[in-house]
ZASE-636768 format. One record per residue (C-alpha): x, y, z; residue number from 0. Coordinates in Angstrom, 1 decimal, always signed. Example, Ala and Ser with C-alpha at 12.3 -4.5 7.8 and 13.67 -1.06 7.14 Angstrom:
REC      X      Y      Z pos
REC  +12.3   -4.5   +7.8   0
REC  +13.7   -1.1   +7.1   1
***
This chain:
REC      X      Y      Z pos
REC   +0.0   +0.0   +0.0   0
REC   +1.6   +3.3   -1.1   1
REC   +0.9   +6.6   +0.7   2
REC   +1.4  +10.1   -0.8   3
REC   +0.9  +10.8   -4.4   4
REC   +1.8   +8.7   -7.4   5
REC   +4.7  +10.1   -9.4   6
REC   +3.6  +10.0  -13.1   7
REC   +6.9  +10.7  -14.8   8
REC   +6.2   +9.2  -18.2   9
REC   +6.5  +11.6  -21.1  10
REC   +2.7  +11.9  -21.2  11
REC   -0.1  +11.7  -20.2  12
REC   +1.3  +14.2  -17.7  13
REC   +0.2  +15.3  -14.2  14
REC   -3.0  +17.4  -14.5  15
REC   -3.0  +20.5  -12.3  16
REC   -5.7  +20.7   -9.6  17
REC   -6.9  +24.0  -11.2  18
REC   -7.5  +22.2  -14.5  19
REC   -9.2  +19.2  -12.8  20
REC  -11.5  +21.6  -10.9  21
REC  -12.4  +23.5  -14.1  22
REC  -13.3  +20.2  -15.8  23
REC  -15.6  +19.2  -12.9  24
REC  -18.1  +22.0  -13.9  25
REC  -21.5  +20.8  -15.0  26
REC  -21.8  +20.0  -18.7  27
REC  -23.5  +22.7  -20.7  28
REC  -25.5  +22.8  -23.9  29
REC  -23.0  +22.7  -26.7  30
REC  -25.5  +24.6  -29.0  31
REC  -26.1  +27.4  -26.4  32
REC  -24.6  +30.9  -25.9  33
REC  -22.5  +29.9  -22.9  34
REC  -20.7  +27.3  -24.8  35
REC  -20.2  +29.6  -27.8  36
REC  -18.4  +32.1  -25.6  37
REC  -16.2  +29.3  -24.2  38
REC  -15.3  +28.0  -27.6  39
REC  -14.5  +31.4  -29.1  40
REC  -12.3  +32.2  -26.2  41
REC  -10.4  +28.9  -26.4  42
REC  -10.0  +29.0  -30.2  43
REC   -8.4  +32.4  -29.9  44
REC   -6.3  +31.7  -26.8  45
REC   -4.8  +28.5  -28.3  46
REC   -3.3  +30.3  -31.3  47
REC   -0.2  +31.9  -29.5  48
REC   +0.7  +28.4  -28.1  49
REC   +1.2  +27.3  -31.7  50
REC   +2.7  +30.6  -32.7  51
REC   +0.0  +31.1  -35.4  52
REC   -2.6  +33.7  -36.4  53
REC   -4.4  +31.1  -38.5  54
REC   -7.1  +28.6  -37.6  55
REC   -6.6  +25.8  -35.1  56
REC   -8.9  +22.9  -35.5  57
REC   -9.8  +21.0  -32.2  58
REC  -11.0  +17.3  -32.4  59
REC  -12.2  +15.0  -29.6  60
REC   -9.4  +12.5  -30.3  61
REC   -5.9  +11.5  -29.4  62
REC   -2.9  +12.7  -31.3  63
REC   -3.3   +9.8  -33.7  64
REC   -6.5  +11.4  -34.9  65
REC   -4.7  +14.7  -35.6  66
REC   -2.1  +12.8  -37.6  67
REC   -4.9  +11.4  -39.8  68
REC   -6.6  +14.8  -40.1  69
REC   -3.3  +16.4  -41.3  70
REC   -2.9  +13.7  -44.0  71
REC   -6.5  +13.3  -45.3  72
REC   -7.2  +17.1  -45.5  73
REC   -4.1  +17.9  -47.6  74
REC   -3.4  +14.8  -49.8  75
REC   -4.9  +12.5  -52.4  76
REC   -4.6   +8.8  -53.0  77
REC   -1.2   +7.8  -54.4  78
REC   +0.5  +11.1  -53.4  79
REC   +4.1  +10.8  -52.5  80
REC   +5.2  +11.8  -49.0  81
REC   +8.7  +12.0  -47.4  82
REC   +9.0  +10.6  -43.9  83
REC  +12.0  +10.1  -41.6  84
REC  +12.6   +7.3  -39.2  85
REC  +13.5   +9.3  -36.1  86
REC  +11.8   +6.8  -33.7  87
REC   +8.6   +4.8  -32.8  88
REC   +6.1   +7.6  -33.5  89
REC   +7.6   +8.7  -36.8  90
REC   +7.4   +5.0  -37.8  91
REC   +3.7   +4.8  -36.8  92
REC   +2.8   +8.0  -38.7  93
REC   +4.4   +6.6  -41.9  94
REC   +2.5   +3.3  -41.3  95
REC   -0.7   +5.3  -41.2  96
REC   +0.2   +7.2  -44.4  97
REC   +0.7   +3.9  -46.2  98
REC   -2.6   +2.6  -44.8  99
REC   -4.4   +5.6  -46.2 100
REC   -3.1   +4.9  -49.7 101
REC   -0.2   +7.3  -49.8 102
REC   +3.2   +6.5  -51.4 103
REC   +5.8   +6.9  -48.7 104
REC   +9.5   +7.4  -49.0 105
REC  +10.8   +6.4  -45.5 106
REC  +14.3   +7.5  -44.8 107
REC  +15.9   +5.1  -42.3 108
REC  +17.5   +6.4  -39.1 109
REC  +19.3   +5.2  -35.9 110
REC  +16.7   +6.6  -33.4 111
REC  +19.4   +8.8  -31.8 112
REC  +19.3  +11.7  -34.3 113
REC  +16.5  +13.9  -35.6 114
REC  +15.7  +14.6  -39.2 115
REC  +18.8  +15.6  -41.2 116
REC  +18.0  +18.9  -43.0 117
REC  +20.8  +18.2  -45.5 118
REC  +19.0  +14.9  -46.5 119
REC  +15.7  +16.9  -46.8 120
REC  +17.3  +19.3  -49.2 121
REC  +19.0  +16.6  -51.3 122
REC  +15.9  +14.5  -51.6 123
REC  +13.7  +17.4  -52.6 124
REC  +16.3  +18.8  -55.0 125
REC  +16.4  +15.4  -56.7 126
REC  +12.6  +15.4  -57.0 127
REC  +12.6  +17.3  -60.3 128
REC   +9.1  +16.2  -61.2 129
REC   +7.8  +17.6  -57.9 130
REC   +6.0  +14.4  -57.1 131
REC   +6.6  +14.7  -53.3 132
REC   +3.6  +16.5  -51.9 133
REC   +4.4  +16.6  -48.2 134
REC   +7.3  +16.2  -45.8 135
REC   +6.3  +14.7  -42.4 136
REC   +8.4  +15.4  -39.4 137
REC   +8.1  +14.6  -35.7 138
REC   +9.3  +17.7  -33.9 139
REC  +10.0  +15.9  -30.5 140
REC  +10.2  +12.1  -30.8 141
REC   +8.6  +10.9  -27.6 142
REC  +10.2   +7.5  -27.9 143
REC  +13.8   +8.8  -28.0 144
REC  +14.0  +12.3  -26.5 145
REC  +15.3  +13.8  -29.8 146
REC  +14.0  +17.1  -31.1 147
REC  +14.3  +17.7  -34.8 148
REC  +15.4  +21.1  -36.0 149
REC  +12.3  +22.3  -37.7 150
REC  +13.6  +25.8  -38.7 151
REC  +16.5  +24.2  -40.5 152
REC  +14.2  +21.7  -42.2 153
REC  +12.1  +24.6  -43.5 154
REC  +15.2  +26.3  -44.8 155
REC  +16.2  +23.0  -46.5 156
REC  +12.8  +22.8  -48.3 157
REC  +13.1  +26.5  -49.4 158
REC  +16.7  +25.9  -50.5 159
REC  +15.5  +23.1  -52.8 160
REC  +12.8  +25.5  -54.1 161
REC  +10.3  +22.7  -53.5 162
REC   +6.5  +23.3  -53.0 163
REC   +5.9  +20.3  -50.7 164
REC   +3.8  +20.9  -47.6 165
REC   +5.5  +20.7  -44.2 166
REC   +3.5  +18.6  -41.7 167
REC   +4.9  +18.6  -38.1 168
REC   +3.9  +16.5  -35.1 169
REC   +4.3  +18.5  -31.9 170
REC   +2.4  +16.1  -29.6 171
REC   +5.2  +16.0  -27.0 172
REC   +6.6  +19.5  -27.6 173
REC   +3.7  +21.9  -27.8 174
REC   +3.7  +24.1  -24.7 175
REC   +7.0  +22.7  -23.6 176
REC   +9.6  +23.4  -26.3 177
REC   +9.8  +26.6  -28.4 178
REC   +7.7  +26.2  -31.5 179
REC   +6.5  +28.7  -34.1 180
REC   +4.0  +27.5  -36.7 181
REC   +3.8  +30.7  -38.8 182
REC   +7.4  +31.9  -38.4 183
REC   +8.8  +28.5  -39.4 184
REC   +6.6  +28.1  -42.4 185
REC   +4.8  +24.9  -41.1 186
REC   +1.7  +24.0  -43.0 187
REC   +0.0  +21.6  -40.5 188
REC   +1.0  +21.3  -36.9 189
REC   -0.3  +18.2  -35.1 190
REC   -0.8  +18.2  -31.3 191
REC   -2.5  +16.5  -28.4 192
REC   -3.9  +17.6  -25.0 193
REC   -2.1  +15.2  -22.7 194
REC   +1.4  +16.6  -22.5 195
REC   +2.5  +20.2  -22.4 196
REC   -1.1  +21.4  -22.4 197
REC   -1.5  +19.7  -19.0 198
REC   -4.8  +18.0  -19.8 199
REC   -6.0  +14.4  -19.8 200
REC   -5.9  +12.7  -23.2 201
REC   -8.9  +13.4  -25.4 202
REC   -8.3  +16.5  -27.5 203
REC   -6.2  +16.8  -30.6 204
REC   -5.3  +19.8  -32.8 205
REC   -4.4  +20.8  -36.3 206
REC   -2.9  +24.3  -36.8 207
REC   -3.4  +25.1  -40.4 208
REC   -1.6  +27.4  -42.8 209
REC   -3.2  +29.2  -45.8 210
REC   -1.2  +27.0  -48.1 211
REC   -2.6  +23.9  -46.3 212
REC   -6.1  +25.2  -46.6 213
REC   -5.6  +25.8  -50.3 214
REC   -4.3  +22.2  -50.7 215
REC   -7.4  +20.9  -48.8 216
REC   -9.6  +22.2  -51.6 217
REC   -8.1  +19.8  -54.1 218
REC   -7.3  +16.9  -51.7 219
REC   -9.3  +13.7  -52.4 220
REC   -8.4  +11.3  -49.6 221
REC  -11.8  +10.2  -48.1 222
REC  -12.7  +12.2  -45.0 223
REC  -15.8  +13.1  -43.1 224
REC  -15.3  +13.5  -39.3 225
REC  -11.8  +14.9  -39.9 226
REC  -12.8  +17.4  -42.6 227
REC  -11.5  +20.8  -41.7 228
REC  -14.0  +22.8  -43.8 229
REC  -17.2  +22.3  -41.8 230
REC  -15.3  +22.6  -38.5 231
REC  -13.6  +25.9  -39.4 232
REC  -17.0  +27.2  -40.7 233
REC  -18.9  +26.3  -37.5 234
REC  -16.0  +27.6  -35.3 235
REC  -16.6  +31.1  -36.6 236
REC  -19.7  +31.3  -34.4 237
REC  -18.2  +29.2  -31.5 238
REC  -19.7  +25.9  -32.5 239
REC  -18.7  +22.5  -33.9 240
REC  -20.4  +20.2  -36.4 241
REC  -20.2  +17.3  -33.9 242
REC  -20.6  +17.1  -30.1 243
REC  -17.3  +18.5  -28.7 244
REC  -15.6  +17.3  -25.6 245
REC  -17.2  +20.1  -23.5 246
REC  -15.5  +19.5  -20.2 247
REC  -12.1  +19.0  -21.7 248
REC  -12.6  +22.4  -23.3 249
REC  -13.3  +23.9  -19.8 250
REC   -9.9  +22.3  -18.8 251
REC   -8.2  +23.7  -21.9 252
REC   -9.5  +27.2  -21.1 253
REC   -7.9  +27.0  -17.6 254
REC   -4.6  +25.4  -18.9 255
REC   -4.2  +28.2  -21.4 256
REC   -4.7  +30.8  -18.7 257
REC   -1.9  +29.1  -16.7 258
REC   +0.5  +29.1  -19.7 259
REC   -0.3  +32.7  -20.4 260
REC   +0.3  +33.7  -16.8 261
REC   +3.7  +32.0  -16.7 262
REC   +4.5  +33.3  -20.2 263
REC   +5.6  +30.9  -22.9 264
REC   +9.3  +32.0  -22.9 265
REC   +9.4  +31.2  -19.2 266
REC   +7.7  +27.9  -19.8 267
REC  +10.3  +26.9  -22.5 268
REC  +13.2  +28.0  -20.2 269
REC  +11.8  +26.0  -17.3 270
REC  +11.6  +22.8  -19.5 271
REC  +15.1  +23.4  -20.9 272
REC  +16.5  +23.8  -17.4 273
REC  +14.9  +20.6  -16.0 274
REC  +16.1  +18.7  -19.1 275
REC  +19.7  +20.0  -18.5 276
REC  +19.5  +18.9  -14.8 277
REC  +18.2  +15.5  -15.8 278
REC  +21.1  +15.0  -18.3 279
REC  +23.6  +16.1  -15.6 280
REC  +22.2  +13.3  -13.4 281
REC  +22.4  +10.7  -16.1 282
REC  +26.0  +11.5  -16.9 283
REC  +27.0  +11.6  -13.3 284
REC  +25.5   +8.2  -12.9 285
REC  +27.8   +7.0  -15.6 286
REC  +24.9   +6.3  -18.0 287
REC  +24.3   +7.6  -21.5 288
REC  +21.6   +9.9  -22.9 289
REC  +20.1   +8.3  -25.9 290
REC  +20.0  +11.6  -28.0 291
REC  +23.4  +11.8  -29.6 292
REC  +23.4  +15.4  -30.9 293
REC  +23.4  +18.2  -28.3 294
REC  +21.5  +20.5  -30.7 295
REC  +18.6  +18.0  -30.6 296
REC  +18.3  +17.5  -26.8 297
REC  +14.6  +17.4  -25.8 298
REC  +13.2  +19.8  -23.2 299
REC  +10.2  +17.4  -22.6 300
REC  +11.9  +14.1  -21.8 301
REC  +15.2  +12.3  -21.5 302
REC  +15.7   +8.7  -22.7 303
REC  +18.4   +6.9  -20.8 304
REC  +20.4   +4.1  -22.3 305
REC  +21.1   +1.1  -20.0 306
REC  +24.5   -0.6  -19.9 307
REC  +24.8   -3.8  -21.9 308
REC  +23.3   -6.7  -20.0 309
REC  +21.0   -4.6  -17.8 310
REC  +17.2   -4.5  -18.4 311
REC  +15.5   -1.1  -18.4 312
REC  +12.1   -2.7  -17.6 313
REC  +13.5   -4.3  -14.5 314
REC  +14.6   -0.8  -13.3 315
REC  +11.1   +0.6  -14.1 316
REC   +9.4   -2.3  -12.3 317
REC  +11.6   -1.8   -9.2 318
REC  +10.9   +1.9   -9.1 319
REC   +7.1   +1.4   -9.6 320
REC   +6.9   -1.2   -6.8 321
REC   +9.1   +0.6   -4.3 322
REC   +8.5   +4.2   -4.9 323
REC   +5.1   +4.3   -6.8 324
REC   +6.7   +6.2   -9.7 325
REC   +5.9   +5.5  -13.4 326
REC   +8.7   +6.0  -16.0 327
REC   +8.4   +5.6  -19.8 328
REC   +9.2   +2.2  -21.3 329
REC  +11.5   +1.6  -24.3 330
REC   +9.3   +1.4  -27.4 331
REC   +9.9   -0.6  -30.6 332
REC  +13.6   -1.4  -31.2 333
REC  +14.5   +0.3  -27.8 334
REC  +12.4   -2.2  -25.7 335
REC  +14.3   -3.2  -22.6 336
REC  +17.2   -0.9  -23.6 337
REC  +16.0   +2.5  -22.4 338
REC  +13.8   +4.1  -19.9 339
REC  +12.3   +7.5  -20.3 340
REC  +12.0  +10.3  -17.7 341
REC   +9.3  +12.8  -18.5 342
REC   +9.9  +16.3  -17.2 343
REC   +7.2  +18.3  -18.9 344
REC   +3.9  +20.0  -18.2 345
REC   +2.9  +20.8  -14.6 346
REC   +6.3  +20.4  -13.1 347
REC   +8.8  +22.1  -10.8 348
REC  +12.3  +21.8   -9.3 349
REC  +11.3  +19.7   -6.3 350
REC   +9.2  +17.3   -8.5 351
REC  +12.3  +16.8  -10.6 352
REC  +14.5  +16.3   -7.5 353
REC  +12.1  +13.7   -6.2 354
REC  +11.9  +12.0   -9.6 355
REC  +15.7  +11.7   -9.9 356
REC  +16.1  +10.5   -6.3 357
REC  +13.6   +7.7   -7.1 358
REC  +15.5   +6.8  -10.3 359
REC  +18.8   +6.8   -8.5 360
REC  +17.5   +4.5   -5.8 361
REC  +15.8   +2.3   -8.4 362
REC  +18.9   +1.9  -10.4 363
REC  +20.9   +0.8   -7.3 364
REC  +18.2   -1.6   -6.2 365
REC  +18.0   -3.2   -9.6 366
REC  +21.8   -3.8   -9.5 367
REC  +22.8   -1.3  -12.2 368
REC  +26.4   -0.2  -11.8 369
REC  +26.1   +3.6  -11.2 370
REC  +28.0   +6.3   -9.4 371
REC  +25.3   +7.5   -6.9 372
REC  +26.0  +11.2   -7.4 373
REC  +23.5  +11.9  -10.1 374
REC  +21.0  +13.7   -7.9 375
REC  +23.8  +16.0   -6.6 376
REC  +24.8  +16.8  -10.1 377
REC  +21.1  +17.7  -10.9 378
REC  +20.8  +19.8   -7.8 379
REC  +23.9  +21.8   -8.8 380
REC  +22.0  +22.8  -12.0 381
REC  +18.7  +23.5  -10.1 382
REC  +20.5  +25.7   -7.6 383
REC  +21.6  +28.1  -10.3 384
REC  +19.6  +31.3  -10.6 385
***
């Protein structure tokens, strides 16, 4: 029997603040009435700065997977060629979906330790003289690896090749945690979910949509009904949806957006970067390896830790859950048993991180992993800085 609170330190779903839980506990209202319209109009406007866009943001009652599908079916037609990069488990799943929808996928293999190579993007698009590639799909922050691809450099690579392909970006584990700018970086569709940096339970997903993507949607012929942007954007103008929205999650979103605005997005991003730096300091002091191999691509949302040869990451996770009631992220796909992932995103502060790292350090020792037990001290050195 555990006392105290459960430490949910997976890279999402994340801890939901009490303020957001209380907001969601309000009575459900008529989603065709004036009170709901006021809520929807407020939320649809307040979400825009989080994406860094002045354009429309479409909200679905769905997980991030739904937002992936919406991004593809609204902009593409059967047989269209898309360029995807194997940066990890979720990038692999997104290209699987693209194939399943009848798209023609060029999947560039990767080692799961690096992000998308902008140089490779430029070379592949420059070689596409017939302009048959219609979209480039990028996972901004790969939740399975803790690697953040350099989206502004990818945009520059597309521009350098003079290629008209759309840029579709998954920000499911970066939105509201890592600096992101939909408009400034020339992204066409940004995909997101509610259960990570937005500090909500799972259940809402998002598409931020550029003018170019809206134009592409007029000619796109992949089948769609529920995911179709057009009727949603039309209904949203008056604060309504063409389907029953997730009313109480929208109450929660309203409160979460107030919290992000009050802290200020630059401060939110700086907080995440600092907690990530402290976590990496702990990992190195333990004598372990951070999975992300390029310091330009370190994630502010999570850190994936590579276990020494012959030591099982899942045994460490199991020990930590049993002894300290803390959940850590498992290794996904080809990383199963080889890494564990520490989430440090969303509603999170210095003491939560210190407690998390203390639990990890004790768990590593109890599981018999050879470490130097000075990781927590190394992290505290980072946290003590102004």
